[in-house]
C-alpha positions, 0 to 999 in steps of 0.5 A: 499499500503506497501513499502518494505525497504531491510536492517535494519541499520541506512538507512533502518530504517531512511527511515522507520520512514521518510516514515512512518512519511509521512503516509506510511506503511512500511516494513522492512525486516532485515536479522539478528536475531536482529536489531544492527549495526556491529562496534563502533564509528562513527562521525556524522556531522550537516548534519547528525543531521539535518536529525535526527532532521528532523526525531524527533530522534536528541534529543535523539541522541544528549543525547547519543553522546559526544560533542567534542571541536576540530578536531584535525590533529597531525604528525604520526611521531612525534606528533606534531599539524598540524591543528585542527578544533574548534568545538566552538560557532562560528562553531555550529552557522554557521553548528550545531552539530557535534559529535562522538557517539556508532553506536548503539546509533543512531541506537536504537533510530531509532529503537524505533521510528519505533518500536512505529510507527503503519504504520512500520512493522519490520521483522528479519532473512528475508533476501533478495535474489532477487526480481520480479516486475510487473505493480501493485508491487514488490515482495521480494524473502527471503533466505527462498524462501518465498515471501514478496509482496510490491508496492516499494521497497527499497534497503538499504541492504548495501555494498553486496547489494542483491539488487543492485546486480540484479539491477545493476549487478556489482558484489562485491565491489573492495577493495581499498587496506586499511586496518582498524584495529579497537578496543574498549578500557575502557575509565578508562584504558587511562592515564590522560596525553592522555585524551582530549575531542577531535577527534585526528587523526594521519597522518603518511606515508601510515597510520593514526590512530584516536581515540576519546570517546564514550558511554557517555565517557565509552569507546574510539573508536579507528581506525588504517588505513593502505594504504598496498595494500591489495587484499582480502576482509576482514570483522572484522577478529581477528588480534593479536596486534603484526601484527597490529603495524608492519604496523604503523611505525614509531609512535609517543609516544601518538599514540603508547600509545593508541595503545598499550592499545587494547587488542582485534583487528578486521580488515577490507578491505576497499570498496567502489564503484565509482558514478554510474548513475542509481539507480532504476528499475522501482519500486525498487531504491538504497539508502546508501552504496547499492547506493554509499559506500564511504571510511570513510575519510570524516565521512560521510557514516551514515550522506550520508544515512540519507540525503538519508532517509529523501530526499526520504521520502520527495518526495515519492508519493504512486500514481507515485511510479517510477517518485518520485524513479526517482526524488529522485535519480536525487537529490542525485546523484551529492551529493553523487558522491562528497562525494565519490571523497572528501572522496578518495582525503582526503585519499590520501592528508590529511591522508596518504601522505609521503615526500614533499605531507605531507610537502605540506599537513601541509603548506596548513592547516597552511594557513587557519584560522577557518573562511577559513575551514568553507568556505570550508565546507560549500557545505558539512555542510552547 
């Protein structure tokens, strides 16, 4: 009996590995010619690392990650520090590891573990266009027209999921109006005066800039986001430096100096979807961004896909595919919906406010101690 996992990103490979470790045969159907993640750095919170630990790859990811000392919020206009969350022994004792890492340094350990597991088959150039199902199983219809048969299917094929298109039928994801510009800078190019082992976020009126070191300290991941009312989707489009900078004025000297170091920018228009009640069509179920894409502001996209994968793997029962998929979805819907709402709220009230709203944010953070922040993060990381 084989479970078909559509999509070979972090969520798909984590699902394949989790199911295989539970004794289930899995075939992963990846559309691209190779297994790789698009993009650069991501932040992995304690909840994500606990999932990686349960899959047996947490130690490898930790060895490749950069373990930062603090999450720091600064004013994008003046540069002054608004707030900081120390990732010290107290944080780690309560929650666990928080680190930043290149996306492929999460994907590769998952991929290696799948390649070394006898119950996992990995197929590339196998994009899924549709599915058919009957009482005995599911047939994935590849873009080539070839069928692949399995007993069940997990749609982990991302924001523009073909599985979701058939299962939910809600069309393309709506754009958020926010445009993100990303660049990777060699760490050797960063002036010593700006080098700190922290995740720094400069929050300005309708924009923010965040940077941190990745890839064992060799590179800096730079992400600059503007609430510019974009209406058309965009994915990885090369953009000139001058076009980027015009969205971030006024900007404090430190943030401007970091952005000036970027030689190549690419732009994405951010999308998410409102939570939905139905992730399942009998023997087919959605996972990760295919089920609940979120904005980046809570740094939880990969973490929630990992949680999905571990949850599904823990409850999957080959003798009751439909029932176990329903149980998984019921266990995950409310939590992922809360993360979705929190991500939108953080974008509005923490990352991008202006004027009086920004002053209210600053006063709120000034009133909180690290212990207060821990209490507010308990629902997410605890």
